[in-house]
C-alpha positions, 0 to 999 in steps of 0.5 A: 325937873328938880330930880334931874338937877339933884341927879346932876349935882350928885354926879358932879360932887362925886366927880369933884373928888377926883377932878380939879374943876368941871368943864361940862356936864351931859345928862342921859337917862341912866347916867351923867357924863362929867368932863373936867381937868385933873392936873394937865389932863382932860378926863371924862367920867360916866356916873351911873344912877346906881353910883358906879363911875367909869372913866370914858 
């Protein structure tokens, strides 16, 4: 359980480099999906375990 929390925390840190704030987070087996706001837009990033990040 602690490893999952670290995985989510790392993904949130990476996403906050681009987002103003985080609205929700969803953790799957090989990625974490982070939804937040930047400017006036809602953006969802999918951050994979290997460190790659894609806009969804």
